[in-house]
TIDRENVO-325759 format. One record per residue (C-alpha): z, x, y; residue in three letters. Coordinates in nm, 4 decimals. Example, Ala and Ser with C-alpha at 12.3 -4.5 7.8 and 13.67 -1.06 7.14 Angstrom:
2
{pz = 0.7800; px = 1.2300; py = -0.4500; code = ala}
{pz = 0.7140; px = 1.3670; py = -0.1060; code = ser}
***
This chain:
424
{pz = 22.6267; px = -18.4618; py = -7.4600; code = met}
{pz = 22.2573; px = -18.5059; py = -7.3843; code = ile}
{pz = 22.0763; px = -18.7625; py = -7.6616; code = lys}
{pz = 21.6829; px = -18.7614; py = -7.6771; code = lys}
{pz = 21.5502; px = -18.9983; py = -7.9669; code = glu}
{pz = 21.2178; px = -18.8170; py = -7.9978; code = met}
{pz = 21.1181; px = -18.4564; py = -7.8401; code = ile}
{pz = 20.7920; px = -18.2725; py = -7.8867; code = ala}
{pz = 20.7053; px = -17.9213; py = -7.9768; code = met}
{pz = 20.3669; px = -17.8207; py = -7.8866; code = leu}
{pz = 20.2165; px = -17.4833; py = -8.0178; code = leu}
{pz = 20.0369; px = -17.3085; py = -7.7664; code = ala}
{pz = 20.0342; px = -16.9582; py = -7.8761; code = gly}
{pz = 19.6759; px = -16.9866; py = -8.0844; code = gly}
{pz = 19.4523; px = -16.7004; py = -8.0060; code = gln}
{pz = 19.1420; px = -16.8877; py = -8.0949; code = gly}
{pz = 18.9325; px = -16.5812; py = -8.2030; code = ser}
{pz = 18.6482; px = -16.8315; py = -8.3018; code = arg}
{pz = 18.6064; px = -16.8320; py = -7.9429; code = leu}
{pz = 18.4894; px = -16.4975; py = -7.8697; code = gly}
{pz = 18.4889; px = -16.3646; py = -7.5388; code = val}
{pz = 18.6278; px = -16.7190; py = -7.4057; code = leu}
{pz = 18.9724; px = -16.6335; py = -7.5378; code = thr}
{pz = 18.9606; px = -16.2748; py = -7.4675; code = ser}
{pz = 19.1924; px = -16.2800; py = -7.1567; code = lys}
{pz = 19.3279; px = -16.6255; py = -7.2078; code = val}
{pz = 19.5014; px = -16.8138; py = -7.4919; code = ala}
{pz = 19.2806; px = -17.1413; py = -7.6562; code = lys}
{pz = 19.4882; px = -17.4150; py = -7.5143; code = pro}
{pz = 19.4273; px = -17.2820; py = -7.1859; code = ala}
{pz = 19.0463; px = -17.2565; py = -7.2049; code = val}
{pz = 18.8675; px = -17.5221; py = -6.9479; code = ser}
{pz = 18.7357; px = -17.8227; py = -7.0848; code = phe}
{pz = 18.5480; px = -18.1145; py = -6.9286; code = gly}
{pz = 18.5187; px = -17.9916; py = -6.5889; code = gly}
{pz = 18.8810; px = -17.9913; py = -6.4529; code = lys}
{pz = 19.1003; px = -17.9740; py = -6.7810; code = tyr}
{pz = 19.2284; px = -17.7495; py = -6.9857; code = arg}
{pz = 19.2498; px = -17.8175; py = -7.3571; code = ile}
{pz = 19.6403; px = -17.8263; py = -7.3400; code = ile}
{pz = 19.6227; px = -18.0974; py = -7.1104; code = asp}
{pz = 19.5433; px = -18.3428; py = -7.3555; code = phe}
{pz = 19.8165; px = -18.3246; py = -7.5601; code = pro}
{pz = 20.0646; px = -18.2899; py = -7.3093; code = leu}
{pz = 19.9089; px = -18.6288; py = -7.1329; code = ser}
{pz = 19.9441; px = -18.7955; py = -7.4832; code = asn}
{pz = 20.3108; px = -18.7217; py = -7.4730; code = cys}
{pz = 20.3772; px = -18.8507; py = -7.1520; code = ile}
{pz = 20.1580; px = -19.1914; py = -7.2095; code = asn}
{pz = 20.3636; px = -19.2304; py = -7.5257; code = ser}
{pz = 20.6867; px = -19.2172; py = -7.3142; code = gly}
{pz = 20.7970; px = -18.8613; py = -7.4807; code = val}
{pz = 20.9302; px = -18.6572; py = -7.1914; code = asp}
{pz = 21.1093; px = -18.3865; py = -7.3630; code = thr}
{pz = 20.8301; px = -18.0883; py = -7.4602; code = val}
{pz = 20.8831; px = -17.7078; py = -7.5512; code = gly}
{pz = 20.5538; px = -17.5596; py = -7.5497; code = val}
{pz = 20.5873; px = -17.2423; py = -7.7907; code = leu}
{pz = 20.3280; px = -16.9944; py = -7.6164; code = thr}
{pz = 20.2257; px = -16.6223; py = -7.7441; code = gln}
{pz = 19.8825; px = -16.4895; py = -7.6806; code = tyr}
{pz = 19.8074; px = -16.4024; py = -7.3215; code = gln}
{pz = 20.0264; px = -16.7024; py = -7.1974; code = pro}
{pz = 19.9680; px = -16.6063; py = -6.8166; code = leu}
{pz = 19.7170; px = -16.8561; py = -6.7227; code = arg}
{pz = 19.9074; px = -17.1281; py = -6.9539; code = leu}
{pz = 20.2402; px = -17.0270; py = -6.8200; code = asn}
{pz = 20.0532; px = -17.1145; py = -6.4433; code = thr}
{pz = 19.8956; px = -17.3664; py = -6.5272; code = his}
{pz = 20.2161; px = -17.5791; py = -6.6818; code = ile}
{pz = 20.4430; px = -17.4484; py = -6.4178; code = gly}
{pz = 20.7319; px = -17.7171; py = -6.4099; code = ile}
{pz = 20.5505; px = -17.9800; py = -6.5403; code = gly}
{pz = 20.4751; px = -18.1566; py = -6.2301; code = ile}
{pz = 20.1071; px = -18.3035; py = -6.2716; code = pro}
{pz = 20.2376; px = -18.4664; py = -6.6258; code = trp}
{pz = 20.5672; px = -18.5970; py = -6.4607; code = asp}
{pz = 20.7665; px = -18.3753; py = -6.6947; code = leu}
{pz = 20.9490; px = -18.1678; py = -6.3590; code = asp}
{pz = 21.2838; px = -18.4021; py = -6.5559; code = arg}
{pz = 21.6212; px = -18.2754; py = -6.4481; code = asn}
{pz = 21.7082; px = -18.3190; py = -6.8456; code = ile}
{pz = 21.4364; px = -18.2783; py = -7.0509; code = gly}
{pz = 21.0860; px = -18.2177; py = -6.9116; code = gly}
{pz = 20.8238; px = -17.9260; py = -6.9868; code = val}
{pz = 20.9599; px = -17.5984; py = -7.1052; code = thr}
{pz = 20.7501; px = -17.2749; py = -7.1734; code = val}
{pz = 20.9477; px = -17.1366; py = -7.4941; code = leu}
{pz = 20.7888; px = -16.7446; py = -7.5153; code = pro}
{pz = 20.9179; px = -16.5371; py = -7.7904; code = pro}
{pz = 21.2209; px = -16.3434; py = -7.6905; code = tyr}
{pz = 21.4191; px = -16.0237; py = -7.7473; code = glu}
{pz = 21.7058; px = -16.0836; py = -7.9759; code = lys}
{pz = 21.9923; px = -15.7981; py = -7.9769; code = ser}
{pz = 21.9640; px = -15.7136; py = -8.3746; code = glu}
{pz = 21.5357; px = -15.7629; py = -8.4009; code = asn}
{pz = 21.3100; px = -15.8927; py = -8.1641; code = ser}
{pz = 21.0378; px = -16.0638; py = -8.2953; code = glu}
{pz = 20.6732; px = -16.2506; py = -8.2789; code = trp}
{pz = 20.6338; px = -16.5977; py = -8.3873; code = tyr}
{pz = 20.4677; px = -16.4640; py = -8.7158; code = thr}
{pz = 20.3805; px = -16.8424; py = -8.8370; code = gly}
{pz = 20.3881; px = -17.2287; py = -8.6791; code = thr}
{pz = 20.7067; px = -17.3381; py = -8.8519; code = ala}
{pz = 20.9067; px = -16.9748; py = -8.7473; code = asn}
{pz = 20.8122; px = -17.0495; py = -8.3830; code = ala}
{pz = 20.9916; px = -17.3576; py = -8.4318; code = ile}
{pz = 21.2654; px = -17.1830; py = -8.6255; code = tyr}
{pz = 21.2860; px = -16.9576; py = -8.3500; code = gln}
{pz = 21.3698; px = -17.2254; py = -8.0687; code = asn}
{pz = 21.6330; px = -17.4188; py = -8.3128; code = ile}
{pz = 21.9017; px = -17.4103; py = -8.0215; code = asp}
{pz = 21.6526; px = -17.5396; py = -7.7688; code = tyr}
{pz = 21.6007; px = -17.8400; py = -8.0192; code = met}
{pz = 21.9916; px = -17.8681; py = -8.1064; code = glu}
{pz = 22.0456; px = -17.9392; py = -7.6953; code = ser}
{pz = 21.8775; px = -18.2536; py = -7.6893; code = phe}
{pz = 22.0331; px = -18.3815; py = -7.9833; code = asn}
{pz = 21.7362; px = -18.5652; py = -8.1231; code = pro}
{pz = 21.6441; px = -18.8091; py = -8.3663; code = asp}
{pz = 21.3378; px = -18.6884; py = -8.4315; code = tyr}
{pz = 21.1310; px = -18.3923; py = -8.3453; code = val}
{pz = 20.7371; px = -18.4467; py = -8.3097; code = leu}
{pz = 20.5381; px = -18.1361; py = -8.3679; code = ile}
{pz = 20.1942; px = -18.1040; py = -8.2229; code = leu}
{pz = 19.9252; px = -17.8270; py = -8.1845; code = ser}
{pz = 19.7983; px = -17.7427; py = -7.8311; code = gly}
{pz = 19.4088; px = -17.6882; py = -7.9466; code = asp}
{pz = 19.2942; px = -18.0296; py = -8.0332; code = his}
{pz = 19.0916; px = -18.3024; py = -7.7925; code = ile}
{pz = 19.1820; px = -18.6341; py = -7.8584; code = tyr}
{pz = 19.4199; px = -18.9393; py = -7.7404; code = lys}
{pz = 19.6865; px = -19.0848; py = -7.9247; code = met}
{pz = 19.9918; px = -19.3083; py = -7.8870; code = asp}
{pz = 20.2770; px = -19.0840; py = -8.0448; code = tyr}
{pz = 20.5365; px = -19.4377; py = -8.0065; code = glu}
{pz = 20.2937; px = -19.6042; py = -8.2649; code = val}
{pz = 20.3448; px = -19.3308; py = -8.5113; code = met}
{pz = 20.7251; px = -19.3022; py = -8.4659; code = leu}
{pz = 20.7158; px = -19.6812; py = -8.4937; code = asp}
{pz = 20.5242; px = -19.6251; py = -8.8854; code = phe}
{pz = 20.7474; px = -19.3598; py = -8.9418; code = his}
{pz = 21.0857; px = -19.5611; py = -8.8516; code = lys}
{pz = 20.9242; px = -19.8865; py = -9.0588; code = gln}
{pz = 20.9049; px = -19.6788; py = -9.3923; code = asn}
{pz = 21.2082; px = -19.4964; py = -9.3686; code = gly}
{pz = 21.0454; px = -19.1883; py = -9.3526; code = ser}
{pz = 21.1403; px = -18.8214; py = -9.3012; code = glu}
{pz = 20.8413; px = -18.6826; py = -9.2371; code = cys}
{pz = 20.5192; px = -18.8654; py = -9.1567; code = thr}
{pz = 20.2121; px = -18.6790; py = -9.1322; code = ile}
{pz = 19.9188; px = -18.7689; py = -8.9323; code = ala}
{pz = 19.5796; px = -18.7762; py = -9.1217; code = val}
{pz = 19.2279; px = -18.8493; py = -9.0699; code = met}
{pz = 18.9771; px = -18.9729; py = -9.3281; code = pro}
{pz = 18.7080; px = -18.7000; py = -9.3391; code = val}
{pz = 18.4140; px = -18.7042; py = -9.5353; code = pro}
{pz = 18.4372; px = -18.5754; py = -9.8932; code = met}
{pz = 18.2349; px = -18.3011; py = -9.8898; code = glu}
{pz = 18.4483; px = -18.1633; py = -9.5770; code = glu}
{pz = 18.7685; px = -18.2357; py = -9.7098; code = ala}
{pz = 18.8087; px = -17.8362; py = -9.8841; code = lys}
{pz = 18.8438; px = -17.7008; py = -9.4947; code = arg}
{pz = 19.1610; px = -17.9191; py = -9.4559; code = phe}
{pz = 19.4989; px = -17.9648; py = -9.6077; code = gly}
{pz = 19.4592; px = -18.2797; py = -9.8177; code = ile}
{pz = 19.7198; px = -18.5593; py = -9.8621; code = met}
{pz = 19.7316; px = -18.7949; py = -10.1789; code = ile}
{pz = 19.9175; px = -19.1101; py = -10.0749; code = thr}
{pz = 20.0200; px = -19.4333; py = -10.3129; code = asp}
{pz = 19.9089; px = -19.8004; py = -10.1879; code = glu}
{pz = 20.1993; px = -19.7645; py = -9.9252; code = asn}
{pz = 20.0822; px = -19.4456; py = -9.7757; code = asn}
{pz = 20.3564; px = -19.2798; py = -9.9239; code = arg}
{pz = 20.2333; px = -18.9112; py = -9.9994; code = ile}
{pz = 20.2733; px = -18.8131; py = -10.3383; code = thr}
{pz = 20.0876; px = -18.4980; py = -10.3605; code = asp}
{pz = 19.9077; px = -18.2548; py = -10.1192; code = phe}
{pz = 19.6405; px = -17.9803; py = -10.1458; code = glu}
{pz = 19.5592; px = -17.6880; py = -9.8999; code = glu}
{pz = 19.2042; px = -17.6360; py = -9.8606; code = lys}
{pz = 19.1189; px = -17.7551; py = -10.2280; code = pro}
{pz = 18.7865; px = -17.6985; py = -10.4078; code = ala}
{pz = 18.7511; px = -18.0335; py = -10.5654; code = asn}
{pz = 18.9564; px = -18.2724; py = -10.2931; code = pro}
{pz = 19.1364; px = -18.5651; py = -10.4399; code = arg}
{pz = 19.1392; px = -18.7351; py = -10.1365; code = ser}
{pz = 18.9487; px = -18.7371; py = -9.7869; code = asn}
{pz = 19.2568; px = -18.7733; py = -9.5501; code = leu}
{pz = 19.3043; px = -18.4404; py = -9.3851; code = ala}
{pz = 19.6431; px = -18.3515; py = -9.2488; code = ser}
{pz = 19.5886; px = -18.3256; py = -8.8928; code = met}
{pz = 19.8481; px = -18.0734; py = -8.7928; code = gly}
{pz = 20.0503; px = -18.3830; py = -8.6457; code = ile}
{pz = 20.4073; px = -18.4182; py = -8.7791; code = tyr}
{pz = 20.7206; px = -18.6674; py = -8.7388; code = ile}
{pz = 21.0451; px = -18.4984; py = -8.8538; code = phe}
{pz = 21.3789; px = -18.6458; py = -8.8660; code = asn}
{pz = 21.5584; px = -18.3546; py = -8.7075; code = trp}
{pz = 21.8394; px = -18.3354; py = -8.9589; code = lys}
{pz = 21.5155; px = -18.2758; py = -9.2430; code = thr}
{pz = 21.3347; px = -18.0426; py = -9.0288; code = leu}
{pz = 21.6575; px = -17.8211; py = -8.9397; code = lys}
{pz = 21.7353; px = -17.7887; py = -9.3052; code = glu}
{pz = 21.4075; px = -17.6928; py = -9.3946; code = ala}
{pz = 21.3573; px = -17.3912; py = -9.1543; code = leu}
{pz = 21.7032; px = -17.2673; py = -9.2065; code = ile}
{pz = 21.6267; px = -17.3302; py = -9.6119; code = ala}
{pz = 21.3054; px = -17.1281; py = -9.5698; code = lys}
{pz = 21.3866; px = -16.9148; py = -9.3035; code = ala}
{pz = 21.3112; px = -16.5863; py = -9.4640; code = ser}
{pz = 20.9660; px = -16.6702; py = -9.5694; code = gln}
{pz = 20.6885; px = -16.4424; py = -9.3858; code = pro}
{pz = 20.4770; px = -16.6509; py = -9.1641; code = asn}
{pz = 20.6897; px = -16.9525; py = -9.2250; code = leu}
{pz = 20.4175; px = -17.2528; py = -9.1873; code = asp}
{pz = 20.4427; px = -17.6184; py = -9.2044; code = phe}
{pz = 20.1591; px = -17.6588; py = -9.4842; code = gly}
{pz = 20.2625; px = -17.3706; py = -9.7051; code = lys}
{pz = 20.6312; px = -17.3808; py = -9.6966; code = his}
{pz = 20.7871; px = -17.6512; py = -9.4664; code = val}
{pz = 20.6160; px = -17.9717; py = -9.6186; code = ile}
{pz = 20.6365; px = -17.8565; py = -9.9729; code = pro}
{pz = 21.0193; px = -17.8170; py = -9.9265; code = tyr}
{pz = 21.0914; px = -18.1360; py = -9.7925; code = cys}
{pz = 20.8579; px = -18.3022; py = -10.0969; code = his}
{pz = 21.0396; px = -18.0651; py = -10.3924; code = asp}
{pz = 21.4000; px = -18.2478; py = -10.2227; code = gln}
{pz = 21.2457; px = -18.5697; py = -10.2439; code = gly}
{pz = 21.2196; px = -18.6460; py = -9.8845; code = ala}
{pz = 21.0255; px = -19.0086; py = -9.8495; code = pro}
{pz = 20.7266; px = -18.8898; py = -9.6598; code = met}
{pz = 20.4530; px = -19.0858; py = -9.5516; code = tyr}
{pz = 20.0776; px = -19.0209; py = -9.4198; code = ala}
{pz = 19.9761; px = -19.2049; py = -9.0709; code = tyr}
{pz = 19.6251; px = -19.2737; py = -9.0780; code = glu}
{pz = 19.4521; px = -19.2074; py = -8.7516; code = phe}
{pz = 19.1202; px = -19.3248; py = -8.6499; code = asn}
{pz = 19.0007; px = -19.2232; py = -8.3221; code = gly}
{pz = 18.8372; px = -18.9554; py = -8.1686; code = tyr}
{pz = 18.9690; px = -18.6114; py = -8.2672; code = trp}
{pz = 18.8153; px = -18.2531; py = -8.1935; code = lys}
{pz = 18.8802; px = -17.9585; py = -8.3213; code = asp}
{pz = 18.7421; px = -17.7260; py = -8.0438; code = val}
{pz = 18.7775; px = -17.4031; py = -8.2282; code = gly}
{pz = 18.4466; px = -17.2759; py = -8.2263; code = thr}
{pz = 18.2038; px = -17.2144; py = -7.9647; code = leu}
{pz = 17.9476; px = -17.4835; py = -8.1436; code = ser}
{pz = 18.2240; px = -17.7510; py = -8.1763; code = ser}
{pz = 18.3574; px = -17.6727; py = -7.7813; code = tyr}
{pz = 18.0205; px = -17.7089; py = -7.6699; code = trp}
{pz = 17.9767; px = -18.0118; py = -7.8868; code = glu}
{pz = 18.2713; px = -18.1773; py = -7.7575; code = ala}
{pz = 18.1846; px = -18.1108; py = -7.3489; code = asn}
{pz = 17.8368; px = -18.2549; py = -7.4048; code = met}
{pz = 18.0188; px = -18.5979; py = -7.5898; code = glu}
{pz = 18.1823; px = -18.6097; py = -7.2682; code = leu}
{pz = 17.8740; px = -18.7184; py = -7.0998; code = ile}
{pz = 17.6896; px = -18.9444; py = -7.3205; code = asp}
{pz = 17.5919; px = -19.2717; py = -7.1679; code = ile}
{pz = 17.9035; px = -19.4195; py = -7.3661; code = val}
{pz = 18.0652; px = -19.1491; py = -7.4574; code = pro}
{pz = 18.2879; px = -19.1721; py = -7.7373; code = glu}
{pz = 18.5932; px = -18.9900; py = -7.5612; code = phe}
{pz = 18.6303; px = -19.1519; py = -7.2362; code = asn}
{pz = 18.7973; px = -18.9757; py = -6.9715; code = leu}
{pz = 18.7818; px = -19.2139; py = -6.7254; code = tyr}
{pz = 19.0172; px = -19.5059; py = -6.9323; code = glu}
{pz = 19.2864; px = -19.6407; py = -6.6420; code = glu}
{pz = 19.5578; px = -19.6831; py = -6.9162; code = tyr}
{pz = 19.5501; px = -19.3412; py = -7.0748; code = trp}
{pz = 19.5015; px = -19.0651; py = -6.7991; code = lys}
{pz = 19.4901; px = -18.7365; py = -6.8645; code = ile}
{pz = 19.6765; px = -18.5660; py = -6.6131; code = tyr}
{pz = 19.6009; px = -18.1884; py = -6.5196; code = thr}
{pz = 19.7143; px = -17.9056; py = -6.2595; code = lys}
{pz = 19.4397; px = -17.9654; py = -5.9496; code = ser}
{pz = 19.4010; px = -17.7426; py = -5.7115; code = glu}
{pz = 19.3266; px = -17.8861; py = -5.3307; code = ile}
{pz = 18.9522; px = -17.8610; py = -5.3259; code = leu}
{pz = 18.6858; px = -18.0233; py = -5.0797; code = pro}
{pz = 18.4636; px = -18.3279; py = -5.2632; code = pro}
{pz = 18.1175; px = -18.1927; py = -5.4328; code = gln}
{pz = 17.8081; px = -18.1156; py = -5.1699; code = tyr}
{pz = 17.4785; px = -18.1851; py = -5.3166; code = ile}
{pz = 17.2252; px = -18.0290; py = -5.1145; code = ala}
{pz = 16.8756; px = -18.2333; py = -5.0286; code = pro}
{pz = 16.6876; px = -18.0684; py = -5.2796; code = asp}
{pz = 16.9702; px = -18.0860; py = -5.5493; code = gly}
{pz = 16.9311; px = -18.3379; py = -5.8411; code = val}
{pz = 17.2274; px = -18.4086; py = -6.0968; code = ile}
{pz = 17.1612; px = -18.6260; py = -6.4052; code = glu}
{pz = 17.3864; px = -18.7137; py = -6.6629; code = arg}
{pz = 17.6294; px = -18.4381; py = -6.5791; code = ser}
{pz = 18.0194; px = -18.3816; py = -6.4779; code = ile}
{pz = 18.0578; px = -18.2016; py = -6.1504; code = ile}
{pz = 18.4070; px = -18.0978; py = -6.0659; code = gly}
{pz = 18.5529; px = -18.1194; py = -5.7212; code = glu}
{pz = 18.4694; px = -17.8050; py = -5.4744; code = gly}
{pz = 18.1098; px = -17.7619; py = -5.6402; code = ala}
{pz = 17.7982; px = -17.6750; py = -5.4141; code = glu}
{pz = 17.5330; px = -17.8016; py = -5.5774; code = ile}
{pz = 17.1286; px = -17.6884; py = -5.4143; code = ala}
{pz = 16.9168; px = -17.6741; py = -5.7866; code = gly}
{pz = 16.9054; px = -17.9123; py = -6.0160; code = lys}
{pz = 17.1662; px = -18.0019; py = -6.3171; code = val}
{pz = 17.0791; px = -18.2019; py = -6.6268; code = tyr}
{pz = 17.3021; px = -18.2960; py = -6.9038; code = asn}
{pz = 17.5820; px = -18.0089; py = -6.8090; code = ser}
{pz = 17.9718; px = -18.0018; py = -6.7494; code = val}
{pz = 18.0353; px = -17.8409; py = -6.4068; code = ile}
{pz = 18.3750; px = -17.7089; py = -6.3596; code = gly}
{pz = 18.5146; px = -17.7007; py = -5.9919; code = cys}
{pz = 18.4122; px = -17.4713; py = -5.7231; code = gly}
{pz = 18.0914; px = -17.3733; py = -5.8989; code = val}
{pz = 17.7990; px = -17.2759; py = -5.6787; code = val}
{pz = 17.4461; px = -17.3588; py = -5.7954; code = ile}
{pz = 17.1849; px = -17.2196; py = -5.5627; code = gly}
{pz = 16.8310; px = -17.3304; py = -5.4823; code = lys}
{pz = 16.5569; px = -17.3997; py = -5.7237; code = asp}
{pz = 16.7990; px = -17.2962; py = -6.0155; code = thr}
{pz = 16.7752; px = -17.5304; py = -6.3124; code = val}
{pz = 17.1092; px = -17.5248; py = -6.5508; code = val}
{pz = 17.0404; px = -17.7645; py = -6.8952; code = arg}
{pz = 17.2645; px = -17.8449; py = -7.1650; code = asp}
{pz = 17.5272; px = -17.5951; py = -7.0232; code = ser}
{pz = 17.9095; px = -17.5654; py = -6.9462; code = ile}
{pz = 17.9635; px = -17.3669; py = -6.6470; code = ile}
{pz = 18.3466; px = -17.3159; py = -6.5743; code = met}
{pz = 18.5183; px = -17.3105; py = -6.2334; code = asn}
{pz = 18.4519; px = -17.0875; py = -5.9426; code = asn}
{pz = 18.1226; px = -16.9474; py = -6.0875; code = thr}
{pz = 17.8689; px = -16.8434; py = -5.8300; code = val}
{pz = 17.4735; px = -16.8841; py = -5.9876; code = ile}
{pz = 17.2261; px = -16.7822; py = -5.7762; code = gly}
{pz = 16.8762; px = -16.9095; py = -5.6766; code = ser}
{pz = 16.5703; px = -16.9319; py = -5.9072; code = gly}
{pz = 16.7400; px = -16.9419; py = -6.2304; code = cys}
{pz = 16.7256; px = -17.1100; py = -6.5368; code = glu}
{pz = 17.0005; px = -17.1731; py = -6.7491; code = leu}
{pz = 16.9635; px = -17.3508; py = -7.0949; code = asp}
{pz = 17.2685; px = -17.4426; py = -7.3731; code = lys}
{pz = 17.4709; px = -17.1871; py = -7.1720; code = ala}
{pz = 17.8554; px = -17.1560; py = -7.1835; code = ile}
{pz = 17.9783; px = -16.9509; py = -6.8582; code = val}
{pz = 18.3217; px = -16.8649; py = -6.8137; code = ala}
{pz = 18.5474; px = -16.8763; py = -6.5315; code = glu}
{pz = 18.4713; px = -16.6262; py = -6.2072; code = asn}
{pz = 18.1266; px = -16.4955; py = -6.3407; code = val}
{pz = 17.8504; px = -16.4095; py = -6.0562; code = ala}
{pz = 17.5273; px = -16.4495; py = -6.1835; code = ile}
{pz = 17.2328; px = -16.2913; py = -5.9411; code = gly}
{pz = 16.9049; px = -16.4547; py = -5.8703; code = asp}
{pz = 16.6048; px = -16.5231; py = -6.0786; code = asn}
{pz = 16.8272; px = -16.4843; py = -6.4170; code = val}
{pz = 16.7046; px = -16.6654; py = -6.7128; code = lys}
{pz = 16.9741; px = -16.7464; py = -6.9896; code = leu}
{pz = 16.8999; px = -16.8721; py = -7.3227; code = gly}
{pz = 16.5060; px = -16.7731; py = -7.3533; code = val}
{pz = 16.3211; px = -16.6980; py = -7.6454; code = gly}
{pz = 16.3343; px = -16.7964; py = -8.0056; code = glu}
{pz = 16.6863; px = -16.7628; py = -8.1966; code = glu}
{pz = 16.7995; px = -16.4571; py = -8.3810; code = ala}
{pz = 17.1348; px = -16.3814; py = -8.5642; code = gln}
{pz = 17.4278; px = -16.2480; py = -8.3697; code = asn}
{pz = 17.4473; px = -15.8711; py = -8.4415; code = asp}
{pz = 17.7931; px = -15.8354; py = -8.4233; code = thr}
{pz = 17.9774; px = -16.1793; py = -8.4922; code = ala}
{pz = 17.7358; px = -16.4329; py = -8.5876; code = pro}
{pz = 18.0421; px = -16.6136; py = -8.7214; code = his}
{pz = 18.0919; px = -16.6332; py = -8.3587; code = ile}
{pz = 17.7744; px = -16.6522; py = -8.1415; code = tyr}
{pz = 17.5211; px = -16.9109; py = -8.3049; code = asn}
{pz = 17.3925; px = -17.2593; py = -8.2549; code = ser}
{pz = 17.1419; px = -17.1000; py = -7.9738; code = gly}
{pz = 17.3822; px = -17.0522; py = -7.7267; code = leu}
{pz = 17.4618; px = -16.8033; py = -7.4820; code = val}
{pz = 17.8069; px = -16.7039; py = -7.4140; code = thr}
{pz = 17.9284; px = -16.5488; py = -7.0769; code = val}
{pz = 18.2825; px = -16.4431; py = -7.0667; code = gly}
{pz = 18.5061; px = -16.4598; py = -6.7384; code = glu}
{pz = 18.4243; px = -16.2655; py = -6.4225; code = lys}
{pz = 18.1300; px = -16.0754; py = -6.5665; code = ser}
{pz = 17.8723; px = -15.9754; py = -6.3445; code = val}
{pz = 17.4776; px = -16.0746; py = -6.4688; code = ile}
{pz = 17.2452; px = -15.8885; py = -6.1911; code = pro}
{pz = 16.9338; px = -16.0467; py = -6.0683; code = gly}
{pz = 16.6048; px = -16.0762; py = -6.2329; code = gly}
{pz = 16.6796; px = -16.0375; py = -6.6193; code = val}
{pz = 16.6655; px = -16.2330; py = -6.9055; code = cys}
{pz = 16.9223; px = -16.3024; py = -7.1864; code = val}
{pz = 16.8760; px = -16.4519; py = -7.5130; code = gly}
{pz = 17.0321; px = -16.7113; py = -7.7380; code = lys}
{pz = 17.2958; px = -16.6432; py = -7.9815; code = asn}
{pz = 17.3766; px = -16.3495; py = -7.7158; code = ser}
{pz = 17.7199; px = -16.2774; py = -7.5733; code = val}
{pz = 17.7542; px = -16.0967; py = -7.1996; code = val}
{pz = 18.1123; px = -15.9579; py = -7.1057; code = phe}
{pz = 18.1939; px = -15.7307; py = -6.8197; code = gly}
{pz = 18.0507; px = -15.6102; py = -6.5199; code = ile}
{pz = 17.6566; px = -15.5360; py = -6.6353; code = thr}
{pz = 17.3803; px = -15.3635; py = -6.4074; code = ser}
{pz = 17.0048; px = -15.3976; py = -6.4433; code = ala}
{pz = 17.0283; px = -15.0739; py = -6.6889; code = gln}
{pz = 17.2014; px = -15.2528; py = -6.9413; code = asp}
{pz = 16.8795; px = -15.4806; py = -6.9986; code = tyr}
{pz = 16.6218; px = -15.2965; py = -7.1460; code = pro}
{pz = 16.3038; px = -15.3895; py = -6.9823; code = asp}
{pz = 16.4843; px = -15.6230; py = -6.8122; code = gly}
{pz = 16.5857; px = -15.8440; py = -7.1006; code = cys}
{pz = 16.8718; px = -15.8657; py = -7.3101; code = leu}
{pz = 16.7553; px = -15.9700; py = -7.6814; code = ala}
{pz = 16.8625; px = -16.2957; py = -7.8737; code = ser}
{pz = 17.1408; px = -16.2060; py = -8.0933; code = gly}
{pz = 17.2610; px = -15.8927; py = -7.8742; code = lys}
{pz = 17.6219; px = -15.8544; py = -7.7777; code = thr}
{pz = 17.6760; px = -15.6702; py = -7.4460; code = leu}
{pz = 18.0253; px = -15.5974; py = -7.3680; code = ile}
{pz = 18.1050; px = -15.3629; py = -7.1179; code = lys}
{pz = 18.3766; px = -15.0854; py = -7.2433; code = ala}
{pz = 18.7443; px = -15.2161; py = -7.1415; code = gly}
{pz = 18.6012; px = -15.5396; py = -7.1927; code = asp}
{pz = 18.6664; px = -15.5714; py = -7.5093; code = glu}
{pz = 18.7052; px = -15.8946; py = -7.7278; code = gln}
***
């Protein structure tokens, strides 16, 4: 029988609705990040760097790009005969087929997969955070304390604590109580959604609670383990960790990569971030091209000026175009004489000549102010923006647009232009 000490289950089914048009055609963990990576590369790289060589990736929403990206796990050295990476979508069962309805329900539906490795421990991860963590150190902590469930926590400012699941611990880090998004938090240790369970404990909890609708770790599984008196500990993490769940946090996390001394360093030798890379030629910078404090992906051709931006692979930026404080994703083509300021432009977008993105004063977005804010302008993938138009701040463009879609040649700040068939 196969025996693995610890296997990982990576939850990558999320829709990421607060990323607006960026996730209308692709699951959040598959969204580009840092030029050449995708968000899921970070937890997968953490696994291989921590010696965890068996990872089940649970997909659900728009899984195609994620599946293609992961493939059989070669970039992460996870193409193993025993273990390796396995993509686990919801599947038809004879009596009633069901989608994954909650984080723990997704794990419950894959009990047979986990059982096949006869693990001592199961590591539960989420596929949409940017961080580096050695899970082996967390496992040592779990064993030393005789814990049955260890929850990674991070100290957060007290005023932010009400947004998280909060752990209350004694002087030995043992969890005595926890509160889900409390109005008056009693501690500032926020759960990071990273758990190590003894397999026996996890399996028992999943089976006991299986009939719960929307079976969830925070609401059902962890309270059950606590009620059963299982020893539970909080493992405190003090490194860089970013939930890139909103457009502004996604933009900030990308911008932090290009700080002079980046808080999150992509270039560390001993903790590499692995990804699936296309075979591309090197970047080409034209004689008049200017690049300052930016990340430029392979195969990019820059004839314009790029300041403080993250440019993906295969991006073309035309002559006399100026790009500032922006994220331009793979294979987007920007014409000449354009100006882009605080823009997030998704993959495979075509922008004509003399286009201005991010102009004028800020105005509240008219359809989804909770998504499109912070002065950003967002363009969904495969969109087309015709030459000579301007687009204001807190606005969004998605679809193949033509000059008629821009009254007087401009889409005002706070406006939403989503063409039929390209709905959010």
